[in-house]
NUKOLMAR-340504 format. One record per residue (C-alpha): x, y, z; residue number from 1; residue in one letter. Coordinates in nm, 2 decimals. Layout:
! residues N
@u->X | v->Y | w->Z | num->NUM | residu->A .
...
! end
This chain:
! residues 326
@u->0.20 | v->-1.93 | w->-0.30 | num->1 | residu->M .
@u->0.22 | v->-2.04 | w->0.06 | num->2 | residu->K .
@u->-0.11 | v->-1.99 | w->0.24 | num->3 | residu->S .
@u->-0.10 | v->-1.76 | w->0.54 | num->4 | residu->S .
@u->-0.19 | v->-1.84 | w->0.90 | num->5 | residu->S .
@u->-0.27 | v->-1.47 | w->0.93 | num->6 | residu->L .
@u->-0.63 | v->-1.51 | w->0.84 | num->7 | residu->T .
@u->-0.88 | v->-1.23 | w->0.93 | num->8 | residu->R .
@u->-0.95 | v->-1.39 | w->1.27 | num->9 | residu->A .
@u->-0.59 | v->-1.43 | w->1.37 | num->10 | residu->V .
@u->-0.50 | v->-1.10 | w->1.22 | num->11 | residu->L .
@u->-0.76 | v->-0.92 | w->1.42 | num->12 | residu->S .
@u->-0.60 | v->-1.06 | w->1.74 | num->13 | residu->T .
@u->-0.26 | v->-0.96 | w->1.62 | num->14 | residu->V .
@u->-0.37 | v->-0.61 | w->1.53 | num->15 | residu->L .
@u->-0.58 | v->-0.56 | w->1.84 | num->16 | residu->Q .
@u->-0.31 | v->-0.37 | w->2.02 | num->17 | residu->P .
@u->-0.27 | v->-0.14 | w->1.72 | num->18 | residu->V .
@u->-0.63 | v->-0.03 | w->1.71 | num->19 | residu->F .
@u->-0.71 | v->-0.04 | w->2.08 | num->20 | residu->S .
@u->-0.41 | v->0.12 | w->2.26 | num->21 | residu->T .
@u->-0.15 | v->0.37 | w->2.17 | num->22 | residu->R .
@u->0.19 | v->0.24 | w->2.28 | num->23 | residu->P .
@u->0.43 | v->0.46 | w->2.47 | num->24 | residu->N .
@u->0.74 | v->0.53 | w->2.26 | num->25 | residu->P .
@u->0.93 | v->0.60 | w->2.57 | num->26 | residu->G .
@u->0.91 | v->0.25 | w->2.70 | num->27 | residu->R .
@u->1.22 | v->0.03 | w->2.67 | num->28 | residu->R .
@u->1.20 | v->-0.28 | w->2.45 | num->29 | residu->I .
@u->1.04 | v->-0.57 | w->2.63 | num->30 | residu->V .
@u->1.09 | v->-0.91 | w->2.47 | num->31 | residu->C .
@u->0.82 | v->-1.15 | w->2.60 | num->32 | residu->S .
@u->0.86 | v->-1.50 | w->2.47 | num->33 | residu->V .
@u->0.57 | v->-1.64 | w->2.67 | num->34 | residu->A .
@u->0.29 | v->-1.38 | w->2.68 | num->35 | residu->P .
@u->-0.05 | v->-1.45 | w->2.82 | num->36 | residu->P .
@u->-0.31 | v->-1.56 | w->2.58 | num->37 | residu->K .
@u->-0.45 | v->-1.25 | w->2.40 | num->38 | residu->P .
@u->-0.80 | v->-1.15 | w->2.51 | num->39 | residu->K .
@u->-1.05 | v->-1.28 | w->2.26 | num->40 | residu->T .
@u->-1.19 | v->-1.00 | w->2.04 | num->41 | residu->P .
@u->-1.55 | v->-0.93 | w->2.10 | num->42 | residu->L .
@u->-1.68 | v->-1.04 | w->1.76 | num->43 | residu->Y .
@u->-1.51 | v->-1.38 | w->1.81 | num->44 | residu->Q .
@u->-1.68 | v->-1.45 | w->2.14 | num->45 | residu->R .
@u->-1.98 | v->-1.68 | w->2.16 | num->46 | residu->P .
@u->-2.32 | v->-1.51 | w->2.19 | num->47 | residu->P .
@u->-2.36 | v->-1.64 | w->2.54 | num->48 | residu->A .
@u->-2.55 | v->-1.35 | w->2.69 | num->49 | residu->F .
@u->-2.92 | v->-1.24 | w->2.65 | num->50 | residu->R .
@u->-3.10 | v->-0.91 | w->2.67 | num->51 | residu->A .
@u->-3.45 | v->-0.82 | w->2.55 | num->52 | residu->T .
@u->-3.48 | v->-0.60 | w->2.24 | num->53 | residu->L .
@u->-3.63 | v->-0.33 | w->2.46 | num->54 | residu->T .
@u->-3.32 | v->-0.33 | w->2.68 | num->55 | residu->E .
@u->-3.09 | v->-0.32 | w->2.38 | num->56 | residu->L .
@u->-3.29 | v->-0.03 | w->2.23 | num->57 | residu->K .
@u->-3.26 | v->0.16 | w->2.55 | num->58 | residu->K .
@u->-2.89 | v->0.11 | w->2.56 | num->59 | residu->W .
@u->-2.85 | v->0.20 | w->2.19 | num->60 | residu->H .
@u->-3.05 | v->0.53 | w->2.22 | num->61 | residu->V .
@u->-2.84 | v->0.62 | w->2.53 | num->62 | residu->W .
@u->-2.51 | v->0.54 | w->2.35 | num->63 | residu->A .
@u->-2.61 | v->0.75 | w->2.05 | num->64 | residu->K .
@u->-2.71 | v->1.04 | w->2.27 | num->65 | residu->N .
@u->-2.37 | v->1.02 | w->2.44 | num->66 | residu->Q .
@u->-2.19 | v->1.02 | w->2.11 | num->67 | residu->A .
@u->-2.40 | v->1.31 | w->1.97 | num->68 | residu->T .
@u->-2.35 | v->1.52 | w->2.28 | num->69 | residu->S .
@u->-1.97 | v->1.53 | w->2.21 | num->70 | residu->V .
@u->-2.01 | v->1.73 | w->1.89 | num->71 | residu->G .
@u->-1.67 | v->1.87 | w->1.80 | num->72 | residu->C .
@u->-1.55 | v->1.91 | w->2.16 | num->73 | residu->T .
@u->-1.28 | v->1.64 | w->2.14 | num->74 | residu->F .
@u->-1.18 | v->1.75 | w->1.78 | num->75 | residu->L .
@u->-1.13 | v->2.11 | w->1.89 | num->76 | residu->D .
@u->-0.95 | v->2.00 | w->2.21 | num->77 | residu->L .
@u->-0.68 | v->1.77 | w->2.07 | num->78 | residu->D .
@u->-0.79 | v->1.66 | w->1.73 | num->79 | residu->D .
@u->-0.98 | v->1.37 | w->1.88 | num->80 | residu->G .
@u->-1.30 | v->1.20 | w->1.74 | num->81 | residu->P .
@u->-1.61 | v->1.40 | w->1.67 | num->82 | residu->D .
@u->-1.97 | v->1.28 | w->1.69 | num->83 | residu->S .
@u->-1.96 | v->1.14 | w->1.34 | num->84 | residu->T .
@u->-1.67 | v->0.92 | w->1.41 | num->85 | residu->L .
@u->-1.80 | v->0.81 | w->1.75 | num->86 | residu->L .
@u->-2.13 | v->0.71 | w->1.59 | num->87 | residu->L .
@u->-1.93 | v->0.50 | w->1.34 | num->88 | residu->R .
@u->-1.75 | v->0.33 | w->1.63 | num->89 | residu->E .
@u->-2.09 | v->0.27 | w->1.79 | num->90 | residu->L .
@u->-2.20 | v->0.09 | w->1.47 | num->91 | residu->K .
@u->-1.89 | v->-0.12 | w->1.48 | num->92 | residu->W .
@u->-1.96 | v->-0.21 | w->1.85 | num->93 | residu->L .
@u->-2.32 | v->-0.31 | w->1.77 | num->94 | residu->V .
@u->-2.19 | v->-0.53 | w->1.48 | num->95 | residu->E .
@u->-1.94 | v->-0.70 | w->1.71 | num->96 | residu->D .
@u->-2.16 | v->-0.74 | w->2.01 | num->97 | residu->A .
@u->-2.49 | v->-0.86 | w->1.86 | num->98 | residu->L .
@u->-2.53 | v->-1.20 | w->1.69 | num->99 | residu->E .
@u->-2.79 | v->-1.03 | w->1.46 | num->100 | residu->Q .
@u->-2.72 | v->-0.65 | w->1.45 | num->101 | residu->P .
@u->-3.01 | v->-0.59 | w->1.22 | num->102 | residu->S .
@u->-3.26 | v->-0.65 | w->1.51 | num->103 | residu->V .
@u->-3.19 | v->-0.29 | w->1.62 | num->104 | residu->L .
@u->-3.33 | v->-0.15 | w->1.30 | num->105 | residu->S .
@u->-3.67 | v->0.00 | w->1.36 | num->106 | residu->S .
@u->-3.82 | v->-0.16 | w->1.05 | num->107 | residu->Q .
@u->-3.74 | v->-0.50 | w->1.20 | num->108 | residu->N .
@u->-3.95 | v->-0.44 | w->1.51 | num->109 | residu->S .
@u->-4.30 | v->-0.48 | w->1.39 | num->110 | residu->S .
@u->-4.48 | v->-0.51 | w->1.73 | num->111 | residu->S .
@u->-4.44 | v->-0.46 | w->2.10 | num->112 | residu->N .
@u->-4.43 | v->-0.83 | w->2.14 | num->113 | residu->C .
@u->-4.10 | v->-0.84 | w->1.95 | num->114 | residu->D .
@u->-3.94 | v->-0.61 | w->2.21 | num->115 | residu->D .
@u->-3.97 | v->-0.88 | w->2.48 | num->116 | residu->A .
@u->-3.79 | v->-1.15 | w->2.27 | num->117 | residu->V .
@u->-3.44 | v->-1.23 | w->2.41 | num->118 | residu->P .
@u->-3.16 | v->-1.12 | w->2.18 | num->119 | residu->V .
@u->-2.82 | v->-1.30 | w->2.18 | num->120 | residu->S .
@u->-2.52 | v->-1.08 | w->2.25 | num->121 | residu->I .
@u->-2.15 | v->-1.15 | w->2.30 | num->122 | residu->R .
@u->-2.11 | v->-0.94 | w->2.63 | num->123 | residu->A .
@u->-2.35 | v->-0.87 | w->2.91 | num->124 | residu->C .
@u->-2.55 | v->-0.55 | w->2.88 | num->125 | residu->L .
@u->-2.38 | v->-0.40 | w->3.18 | num->126 | residu->D .
@u->-2.05 | v->-0.44 | w->3.00 | num->127 | residu->D .
@u->-2.18 | v->-0.27 | w->2.70 | num->128 | residu->L .
@u->-2.29 | v->0.03 | w->2.91 | num->129 | residu->Y .
@u->-1.95 | v->0.03 | w->3.08 | num->130 | residu->K .
@u->-1.76 | v->0.01 | w->2.75 | num->131 | residu->L .
@u->-1.94 | v->0.30 | w->2.60 | num->132 | residu->W .
@u->-1.92 | v->0.51 | w->2.92 | num->133 | residu->K .
@u->-1.55 | v->0.46 | w->2.92 | num->134 | residu->Q .
@u->-1.52 | v->0.55 | w->2.56 | num->135 | residu->R .
@u->-1.70 | v->0.88 | w->2.61 | num->136 | residu->I .
@u->-1.61 | v->0.99 | w->2.96 | num->137 | residu->E .
@u->-1.26 | v->0.85 | w->2.99 | num->138 | residu->E .
@u->-1.19 | v->0.86 | w->2.61 | num->139 | residu->R .
@u->-1.06 | v->0.50 | w->2.64 | num->140 | residu->R .
@u->-1.02 | v->0.38 | w->2.28 | num->141 | residu->P .
@u->-1.14 | v->0.04 | w->2.17 | num->142 | residu->F .
@u->-1.19 | v->0.07 | w->1.80 | num->143 | residu->Q .
@u->-0.88 | v->0.23 | w->1.66 | num->144 | residu->G .
@u->-0.57 | v->0.43 | w->1.65 | num->145 | residu->N .
@u->-0.70 | v->0.65 | w->1.37 | num->146 | residu->E .
@u->-0.35 | v->0.78 | w->1.27 | num->147 | residu->K .
@u->-0.24 | v->0.43 | w->1.20 | num->148 | residu->L .
@u->-0.57 | v->0.32 | w->1.05 | num->149 | residu->R .
@u->-0.57 | v->0.60 | w->0.80 | num->150 | residu->N .
@u->-0.22 | v->0.56 | w->0.67 | num->151 | residu->G .
@u->-0.04 | v->0.33 | w->0.42 | num->152 | residu->I .
@u->0.00 | v->-0.04 | w->0.50 | num->153 | residu->W .
@u->0.21 | v->-0.30 | w->0.31 | num->154 | residu->A .
@u->0.18 | v->-0.67 | w->0.27 | num->155 | residu->D .
@u->0.51 | v->-0.81 | w->0.15 | num->156 | residu->L .
@u->0.51 | v->-1.15 | w->-0.04 | num->157 | residu->G .
@u->0.13 | v->-1.13 | w->-0.07 | num->158 | residu->T .
@u->0.08 | v->-1.45 | w->-0.26 | num->159 | residu->G .
@u->-0.29 | v->-1.49 | w->-0.32 | num->160 | residu->S .
@u->-0.36 | v->-1.15 | w->-0.16 | num->161 | residu->G .
@u->-0.55 | v->-1.30 | w->0.13 | num->162 | residu->A .
@u->-0.35 | v->-1.11 | w->0.39 | num->163 | residu->L .
@u->-0.37 | v->-0.77 | w->0.21 | num->164 | residu->A .
@u->-0.75 | v->-0.82 | w->0.17 | num->165 | residu->I .
@u->-0.78 | v->-0.90 | w->0.54 | num->166 | residu->A .
@u->-0.59 | v->-0.59 | w->0.64 | num->167 | residu->V .
@u->-0.80 | v->-0.37 | w->0.41 | num->168 | residu->A .
@u->-1.12 | v->-0.50 | w->0.56 | num->169 | residu->R .
@u->-1.00 | v->-0.46 | w->0.91 | num->170 | residu->I .
@u->-0.89 | v->-0.10 | w->0.84 | num->171 | residu->L .
@u->-1.24 | v->-0.03 | w->0.71 | num->172 | residu->G .
@u->-1.41 | v->0.17 | w->0.44 | num->173 | residu->V .
@u->-1.27 | v->0.52 | w->0.40 | num->174 | residu->G .
@u->-0.96 | v->0.44 | w->0.60 | num->175 | residu->S .
@u->-0.60 | v->0.35 | w->0.50 | num->176 | residu->G .
@u->-0.49 | v->0.18 | w->0.18 | num->177 | residu->R .
@u->-0.27 | v->-0.13 | w->0.13 | num->178 | residu->V .
@u->0.02 | v->-0.19 | w->-0.11 | num->179 | residu->V .
@u->0.08 | v->-0.57 | w->-0.17 | num->180 | residu->A .
@u->0.40 | v->-0.68 | w->-0.33 | num->181 | residu->T .
@u->0.52 | v->-1.02 | w->-0.47 | num->182 | residu->D .
@u->0.82 | v->-1.13 | w->-0.68 | num->183 | residu->L .
@u->0.61 | v->-1.39 | w->-0.87 | num->184 | residu->S .
@u->0.41 | v->-1.26 | w->-1.17 | num->185 | residu->P .
@u->0.17 | v->-1.55 | w->-1.12 | num->186 | residu->V .
@u->0.11 | v->-1.45 | w->-0.76 | num->187 | residu->A .
@u->0.05 | v->-1.08 | w->-0.86 | num->188 | residu->V .
@u->-0.21 | v->-1.19 | w->-1.12 | num->189 | residu->A .
@u->-0.39 | v->-1.41 | w->-0.86 | num->190 | residu->V .
@u->-0.38 | v->-1.14 | w->-0.59 | num->191 | residu->A .
@u->-0.51 | v->-0.88 | w->-0.84 | num->192 | residu->S .
@u->-0.79 | v->-1.11 | w->-0.93 | num->193 | residu->Y .
@u->-0.89 | v->-1.17 | w->-0.57 | num->194 | residu->N .
@u->-0.87 | v->-0.79 | w->-0.49 | num->195 | residu->V .
@u->-1.12 | v->-0.73 | w->-0.78 | num->196 | residu->E .
@u->-1.33 | v->-1.02 | w->-0.66 | num->197 | residu->R .
@u->-1.38 | v->-0.84 | w->-0.33 | num->198 | residu->Y .
@u->-1.42 | v->-0.50 | w->-0.49 | num->199 | residu->S .
@u->-1.11 | v->-0.36 | w->-0.31 | num->200 | residu->L .
@u->-0.93 | v->-0.21 | w->-0.61 | num->201 | residu->Q .
@u->-0.96 | v->0.14 | w->-0.47 | num->202 | residu->D .
@u->-0.80 | v->0.03 | w->-0.14 | num->203 | residu->R .
@u->-0.54 | v->-0.22 | w->-0.24 | num->204 | residu->I .
@u->-0.26 | v->-0.18 | w->-0.50 | num->205 | residu->A .
@u->-0.08 | v->-0.49 | w->-0.61 | num->206 | residu->V .
@u->0.28 | v->-0.44 | w->-0.73 | num->207 | residu->R .
@u->0.53 | v->-0.68 | w->-0.89 | num->208 | residu->L .
@u->0.88 | v->-0.69 | w->-0.73 | num->209 | residu->G .
@u->1.09 | v->-0.83 | w->-0.45 | num->210 | residu->S .
@u->1.00 | v->-0.73 | w->-0.10 | num->211 | residu->W .
@u->1.05 | v->-0.35 | w->-0.06 | num->212 | residu->F .
@u->1.17 | v->-0.28 | w->-0.41 | num->213 | residu->D .
@u->0.82 | v->-0.17 | w->-0.54 | num->214 | residu->P .
@u->0.78 | v->0.06 | w->-0.23 | num->215 | residu->L .
@u->1.05 | v->0.32 | w->-0.30 | num->216 | residu->E .
@u->0.78 | v->0.59 | w->-0.34 | num->217 | residu->D .
@u->0.65 | v->0.54 | w->0.02 | num->218 | residu->V .
@u->0.99 | v->0.49 | w->0.20 | num->219 | residu->E .
@u->0.95 | v->0.60 | w->0.56 | num->220 | residu->G .
@u->0.58 | v->0.65 | w->0.52 | num->221 | residu->E .
@u->0.43 | v->0.31 | w->0.61 | num->222 | residu->L .
@u->0.20 | v->0.30 | w->0.90 | num->223 | residu->N .
@u->0.19 | v->-0.07 | w->0.91 | num->224 | residu->G .
@u->0.38 | v->-0.37 | w->0.76 | num->225 | residu->L .
@u->0.28 | v->-0.74 | w->0.76 | num->226 | residu->V .
@u->0.44 | v->-1.04 | w->0.60 | num->227 | residu->S .
@u->0.42 | v->-1.42 | w->0.59 | num->228 | residu->N .
@u->0.76 | v->-1.48 | w->0.43 | num->229 | residu->P .
@u->0.93 | v->-1.81 | w->0.34 | num->230 | residu->P .
@u->1.07 | v->-1.94 | w->0.66 | num->231 | residu->Y .
@u->1.12 | v->-2.31 | w->0.61 | num->232 | residu->I .
@u->1.49 | v->-2.41 | w->0.64 | num->233 | residu->P .
@u->1.62 | v->-2.53 | w->0.30 | num->234 | residu->S .
@u->1.71 | v->-2.88 | w->0.42 | num->235 | residu->E .
@u->1.35 | v->-2.93 | w->0.55 | num->236 | residu->D .
@u->1.17 | v->-2.86 | w->0.23 | num->237 | residu->I .
@u->1.18 | v->-3.21 | w->0.09 | num->238 | residu->D .
@u->1.05 | v->-3.35 | w->0.42 | num->239 | residu->G .
@u->0.73 | v->-3.14 | w->0.41 | num->240 | residu->L .
@u->0.39 | v->-3.29 | w->0.34 | num->241 | residu->Q .
@u->0.36 | v->-3.38 | w->-0.03 | num->242 | residu->A .
@u->0.06 | v->-3.14 | w->-0.05 | num->243 | residu->E .
@u->0.31 | v->-2.86 | w->0.03 | num->244 | residu->V .
@u->0.64 | v->-2.97 | w->-0.11 | num->245 | residu->S .
@u->0.51 | v->-3.08 | w->-0.45 | num->246 | residu->K .
@u->0.25 | v->-2.82 | w->-0.51 | num->247 | residu->H .
@u->0.38 | v->-2.50 | w->-0.36 | num->248 | residu->E .
@u->0.65 | v->-2.30 | w->-0.53 | num->249 | residu->P .
@u->0.99 | v->-2.34 | w->-0.36 | num->250 | residu->R .
@u->1.02 | v->-1.96 | w->-0.37 | num->251 | residu->L .
@u->0.73 | v->-1.94 | w->-0.13 | num->252 | residu->A .
@u->0.88 | v->-2.18 | w->0.12 | num->253 | residu->L .
@u->1.26 | v->-2.17 | w->0.13 | num->254 | residu->D .
@u->1.39 | v->-1.93 | w->0.39 | num->255 | residu->G .
@u->1.75 | v->-2.03 | w->0.35 | num->256 | residu->G .
@u->1.98 | v->-2.24 | w->0.57 | num->257 | residu->A .
@u->1.80 | v->-2.16 | w->0.90 | num->258 | residu->N .
@u->1.48 | v->-2.03 | w->0.75 | num->259 | residu->G .
@u->1.57 | v->-1.67 | w->0.87 | num->260 | residu->M .
@u->1.70 | v->-1.51 | w->0.55 | num->261 | residu->N .
@u->1.38 | v->-1.33 | w->0.45 | num->262 | residu->D .
@u->1.28 | v->-1.25 | w->0.81 | num->263 | residu->L .
@u->1.61 | v->-1.08 | w->0.87 | num->264 | residu->I .
@u->1.57 | v->-0.88 | w->0.54 | num->265 | residu->H .
@u->1.22 | v->-0.77 | w->0.65 | num->266 | residu->L .
@u->1.35 | v->-0.65 | w->0.99 | num->267 | residu->C .
@u->1.62 | v->-0.44 | w->0.82 | num->268 | residu->N .
@u->1.38 | v->-0.30 | w->0.57 | num->269 | residu->G .
@u->1.11 | v->-0.22 | w->0.83 | num->270 | residu->A .
@u->1.35 | v->0.01 | w->1.01 | num->271 | residu->A .
@u->1.37 | v->0.24 | w->0.70 | num->272 | residu->S .
@u->1.02 | v->0.19 | w->0.56 | num->273 | residu->M .
@u->0.81 | v->0.24 | w->0.87 | num->274 | residu->L .
@u->0.73 | v->0.58 | w->1.00 | num->275 | residu->K .
@u->0.79 | v->0.65 | w->1.37 | num->276 | residu->S .
@u->0.53 | v->0.45 | w->1.57 | num->277 | residu->G .
@u->0.45 | v->0.23 | w->1.27 | num->278 | residu->G .
@u->0.34 | v->-0.13 | w->1.34 | num->279 | residu->F .
@u->0.48 | v->-0.45 | w->1.20 | num->280 | residu->F .
@u->0.38 | v->-0.82 | w->1.23 | num->281 | residu->A .
@u->0.58 | v->-1.10 | w->1.08 | num->282 | residu->F .
@u->0.49 | v->-1.47 | w->1.08 | num->283 | residu->E .
@u->0.76 | v->-1.73 | w->1.16 | num->284 | residu->T .
@u->0.76 | v->-2.11 | w->1.18 | num->285 | residu->N .
@u->0.74 | v->-2.11 | w->1.56 | num->286 | residu->G .
@u->0.90 | v->-2.03 | w->1.89 | num->287 | residu->E .
@u->1.26 | v->-2.08 | w->1.80 | num->288 | residu->T .
@u->1.25 | v->-1.85 | w->1.50 | num->289 | residu->Q .
@u->1.05 | v->-1.59 | w->1.69 | num->290 | residu->S .
@u->1.31 | v->-1.58 | w->1.97 | num->291 | residu->K .
@u->1.59 | v->-1.55 | w->1.72 | num->292 | residu->C .
@u->1.41 | v->-1.26 | w->1.54 | num->293 | residu->L .
@u->1.35 | v->-1.08 | w->1.87 | num->294 | residu->V .
@u->1.71 | v->-1.13 | w->1.97 | num->295 | residu->D .
@u->1.83 | v->-0.99 | w->1.64 | num->296 | residu->Y .
@u->1.62 | v->-0.68 | w->1.68 | num->297 | residu->M .
@u->1.72 | v->-0.64 | w->2.04 | num->298 | residu->D .
@u->2.09 | v->-0.67 | w->1.97 | num->299 | residu->T .
@u->2.17 | v->-0.59 | w->1.60 | num->300 | residu->K .
@u->1.90 | v->-0.33 | w->1.56 | num->301 | residu->M .
@u->1.89 | v->-0.20 | w->1.92 | num->302 | residu->K .
@u->1.69 | v->0.12 | w->1.94 | num->303 | residu->G .
@u->1.51 | v->0.07 | w->1.61 | num->304 | residu->S .
@u->1.19 | v->-0.08 | w->1.75 | num->305 | residu->F .
@u->1.00 | v->-0.09 | w->2.08 | num->306 | residu->Y .
@u->0.72 | v->-0.29 | w->2.24 | num->307 | residu->S .
@u->0.84 | v->-0.61 | w->2.06 | num->308 | residu->I .
@u->0.63 | v->-0.92 | w->2.15 | num->309 | residu->N .
@u->0.59 | v->-1.28 | w->2.04 | num->310 | residu->I .
@u->0.22 | v->-1.38 | w->2.00 | num->311 | residu->M .
@u->0.07 | v->-1.73 | w->1.96 | num->312 | residu->P .
@u->-0.16 | v->-1.85 | w->1.69 | num->313 | residu->D .
@u->-0.49 | v->-2.02 | w->1.77 | num->314 | residu->F .
@u->-0.30 | v->-2.35 | w->1.82 | num->315 | residu->A .
@u->-0.08 | v->-2.19 | w->2.09 | num->316 | residu->G .
@u->0.23 | v->-2.19 | w->1.87 | num->317 | residu->I .
@u->0.45 | v->-1.88 | w->1.94 | num->318 | residu->Q .
@u->0.41 | v->-1.77 | w->1.57 | num->319 | residu->R .
@u->0.41 | v->-1.40 | w->1.53 | num->320 | residu->F .
@u->0.66 | v->-1.12 | w->1.61 | num->321 | residu->V .
@u->0.50 | v->-0.78 | w->1.64 | num->322 | residu->T .
@u->0.63 | v->-0.43 | w->1.74 | num->323 | residu->G .
@u->0.66 | v->-0.07 | w->1.66 | num->324 | residu->Y .
@u->0.92 | v->0.15 | w->1.49 | num->325 | residu->R .
@u->1.10 | v->0.37 | w->1.74 | num->326 | residu->A .
! end
């Protein structure tokens, strides 16, 4: 099936607003067709900063103490994160910020001389202190809207399963689960194989069927929905590169007369399948289709979604339409 541009790196950028801020359902729909370039996620930044291992250890001990001191205070107050969850977030921050996170393990520091060796990090040490202070004192989230993270997500038209696998890995162990659907028995077989290859059988269910048909048991319950549907206009199929037109199933490419047939179907289905506040991300063939899709949601489905945006891929093409169920 058609390979997806929504790889883990791109998907992380697209999902960053989902797991870093909680959108305001009261906001009116804003359709931005030329948004500023998204801020590069921490783990994708070059390790351009340095700190000694001693300095990093000092920060890490301080951060752990901050997290431990919370106890169940936030949980009792408003069902917020407890110390266990905050320590997990700290682990994620370390993995994202350090080029080699294992250097903080005590068994890897055999002598005092090692503590003076510079360590490569992706943000300056002052910023790491600031980030964690904001996380604890201001309760500013940077690693997740847990209600969305822990729910059911769907990847429609999964093909090889790459997108479903990427979503599951971003959600994390012990978090939500993903249901991947595809009309092609061959694609379902390939996706199932790849899910097993990555040992994600307990977090991803692959189902045979057209778009939303296999999801009747979770109607209105989806926390997230992603899809890289067929979006090539029918008349353009024969003009594609031979590597694509001759070796990809037409079913995975042909989006109808203007390439919008399946995208429109996904929009309509998302309104009934997503729970309130649920997130969606659809891939298009570029700016023209993205604008058309936003216009459709803003006029034909007015009031169904909010915080609708068009986001670029790494080549700067306005490729993705994202938003939330009202």
